[in-house]
C-alpha positions, 0 to 999 in steps of 0.5 A: 937830151936835145934830140929827145925834146925834138922827137917829143915836139915832132910826135906831139905837134907836127904829126897831128897837124900833118894828119889834118892836112893829109886827110882834111878830117873835121874830127881833128878840128872839132877835137880842139873845140871839145875842151872849150865847149864840153863836147858835142857830136857831129852827124851828117848835117847836125851838131848837137851837145848837152849843156848846163846853161839854162834854157832861157839863156840859150834861147836868148843867145840863139836869138842874139846870134841869129839877129847879128848874122842878119837871119830872118827867123821863125821861132816857137819858144814853147816847142824850142824850135827856131827856123831861120835863113842865113844867106843861102842856108836854111838853119834849124835850131832845136832846144830840149830840156833834158833835166832841170839842169841840162839842155840839148842844143841841136844846130842843123844847116843846109845850103840848097840840098847839101849840109853846111857843117861849117855854119852849123859849127859856127852857130853852135859855138857862138850860141854856147859862148853867148849864153850865160 
């Protein structure tokens, strides 16, 4: 009985963490956040997801998060575009009303020429958490 519990523990907890350690894949890290945020997609330099939070709520949350991180920003609320600079990274946030009850949020960050997915993910999570 004890041996069976030990095998379950290894197969459920240790093996996934070893997979993360060995390959360093972001998919494992993102998989943990999917349950909290409702899921989002990652491309080469963009994190995007659909949410049922209101457009105005997301817009205000994005402004609050960017201001708290000391970003200088250029925004156009009518088109749903925010361009900002956080440190050496350029940030592009777009919001698109899909239906009356859903909004697509895209966060794209680039540091010099390379994608900054860590900052993109951090901003996406904070905006979703901040929105009402």
